[in-house]
N, C-alpha and C positions, 0 to 999 in steps of 0.2 A: 694938599696934593690931589689932583683930579683923578677920577677913574680913568683907567687905560694906561696908567704909568706903573703898572704892576712889576714889570721886569726890572726897571730901575730901582724901584722901592725895595724889592726883595734882595737886591745886591748880588745877583748871581749871573755872571756872564755866560753867554751861550757856549763859549768854548772852554768854560771852566769845568773840570772833572772833580766831582765830589770824592775826596780821598777817604774820608771817614764820615759816617752818619753821626751827627751829634745833636742837631736841632730838628725837632719834629713838631709839626702842627697837626692837631687832631680836631676834626670838625664836630666836636661834641662838647657838652658842658663839662666843666672840671669835675672829676670824681670827688665825692664828699667823704668817702671812706678812706682811712689810712691804709687799708689792706687792698687798695685798688691794684690790679695787675699792671696797670700803667706805671704806677709809682714804684712798684717792685722792679719793673723792667728798667726804669730810669736809674735806680740805685745800683742795680746789678751791672749795667753796662755804661754807666756814667753818661746818661743821655739827658737832654733838656727837652721836656714836653711842654708845649703850650696848648691850651684847650680853648676853642672858640667856636660856638655854634654858627654854622653857615646858613642855617634857616631858622625861622621863627614861626610859631603857630598863632594864627589870629582868628578869633571866632567871628562868624558872620553876624552882622547886625540883625535885629528883629525885622527891619524893613526888607532885607535880602531874604530872610527866612519866609516872610509872608509872600514874597514874589514867587516862591517855589510852589505855593498852593498845596502844601502838605498839612493834613489834619492828623496830628499825632494820636488823637483819641480814636481815630478810625481803625487803629492797628491793635492787634492782640499780642504782638511779640516784637521785640527789638533785637537786632543783631549788632554786637559790638566787636570790632576787629582790633581795638586798642583802648588803652586807658584814656587817651585824649578824646576819643569818641564819647566815652562815658561822661567825662567832664563837660563837654559841650552840649550833650543831650540834656543833662540836668540843668545846665546854665540857661539854655533856651527855654526850657519848661518854666523855670523860675521867672525869667524876663517876660514871658508871655502869660504868666500866671496860670499855667496849666497844672492841675493836680494829677500827678502820675497815678493811674489806677493800681491798686494792690494786686489785681488779677493779671497785670501785665507780665508776660514771660520774657526771660532774658536768655539769649543765646550768645555765648562768648567764645572767642577763638581759642583761649587757653584758660586753665584754672586760675592762673595769676591774674588775668584780666577779670575773671568772674569774682574773685575775692576783693578786687578793688571796688566793686559795687557797695561794699560795706560802708564806704564813705558817704553814701547817699540813701541807702535803704536798710531795713532790718533783714539781713541776709537769710536767716533761717525761716522767715515767714513767706518767702517768695519762691517762685518756680524758676530755678536757674539751671541752665544746661551749658556744657562747654566741651570743646574739642581738645586734642592733645597738643597740637603745635601749628597745624596749617589750616587754611580755610577749607581745604578738601576734607580734612578730618571733621571739621564742624558741620560740613554738608551731610555727613552720614547721620548726624543727630537731627539736623533740620529736616531731612527727608522723612523722618519718622513723625513729623508734626506738620504735614502739608496742609492741614486744615486751618492753620494760623495765617493771619495777615501780617506779614513782616515789614518792619521799618528798618532801613539800613542807613545809619548815619555815617557819612564819609567826609574826607577832605576833598577839596576841589581837584587835587592831584591824588588819584588812587589807582590801585591795581585794576586794570580792565577785566581781569579774569574773575573778579568778584561778581559783578552783574552778569557776566557771560555764564558763569557757573550756575547762578540762580535761574537765569533764563532757560538754560539747558534742562534743568531739573523741573521746570514749569512750576516754580514756587510763586505764590502770590506775594509780591513785595513792592515797596516804593523806596527809591533811593532819595536821600536828602543830604544836601551839602551843609554842614554845620560849622566847618572851620576851613581855613585856607593855609596853605604852606607858602610863605613868602621868603625872599632872599634877605639875609641880614645885611646891615651896612658894615662893610669890612674896610672902609677907606682909611681907617687909622692904623691898620697893620703896618708895622715898620721894621720888623726883624726879618732877617733872611733865614730861610729854612732849607734843610737838606731833603726833607720828605714831607709830603702831605698825605693825610689819612682821611678817607671819605667813607661814609656809611650809607648814603642814599643818593639816587640820581639827582634829586633836587639840589644837593650840595654842589654838584658839578655845574648846574645851571647858575647857582649863586656865585660861584667863582668867576664865571664869564660875565654875569650881570654886573659884578663889581669891577672886574678888570678885563674888558673886552680884548685888550692887546696882550693878554698873558701868553708867554711863551715858556714852555716847560724846561727846555735846556737839559741840564743834568739833575734837576730836582726829581727825586723818586716819588712815585705815586702808588699808594696802596688803596685797595677798594674792598669793602666787605659786601658780599652777596653778588649774585650774577647780574642783577639789574644795575647795580652801581658800576660793576666792571664794564658792562655794555655802554653805560653813559660816558665812562672815561674814554673808551675807544671811539665812540661816536663824536666826542668832543675834540678828537684829534690829538689826544694825549697818549703817552706811552704808559702802559700798565706794568708796573714792576713787581707788585705783590698783590695776590688775590687770596681772600679767605672767605668762607671756611674751606678747608681741604680735609681729606681723611686723616692726614698726619697733624694738621693744625686747625682744629675746630674753632679757635678763637682768633681774633685779630692780633692780640698781643703775642700769641704763640707764633703766628706767621711772621710778625715783625722781628721777634727774637731770632728765629731761624735765619731770616734774611740778613739781619744786621750782623750777627756773629760771623757769617761767611763773608759778607762784604767788607767789614772792618778788618777781618783777618787777612783778606787778600790785598788790602790797601794800607798795610802797616808802613 
């Protein structure tokens, strides 16, 4: 089946009203833990969850890296906003046969990201700094080290506030694109769903890349985070569930609250 036949393939007529939510597609990899909140939610409310990543990460080739004319060894510190950025930084260093200096300093957005460095370096022997949760938190640490020359590995699709914040603080830095976010091939999806759950704006792009003629009809749409919610609306879709909220800090909590009410009202 060719792209653009999404409405027919998913088997939901535009005038069909979803009486009960039973089948849900989540745009993430399938949870590996048996204690996943999604699995608990499925058992508790007799739901069927399918998990399918709508996007994939692809590292830039060494040729593309060279074209950016970035000398890693000119920098005294590197800023990591994700574990993926760490993977691709060390990947490109290996492919380019660059020996990462022991004196290099690492600034990570959270402690969890910082601890991930143990996959590549002897953690206790390096100078590692981290924020609490946001890039703004990390900036408080970076501002104390303005003498450093920072390298900032990013995806081709990244939050514009990262370079803007660094520019505003007059930090000496160089941005380098080490990986790309691309749409997955979803053309084999053949089951109809009552709800779609998205976690990033790129997943909305992937939906329309795969199915340009997609019409939402009565399919429920859930979005995690304000930028994802914005992408849903800008894509002309109806946003039915948004998380996090003060009462529902996780997506599964938001889903449970919505589904309990919806299914109760449509007995």
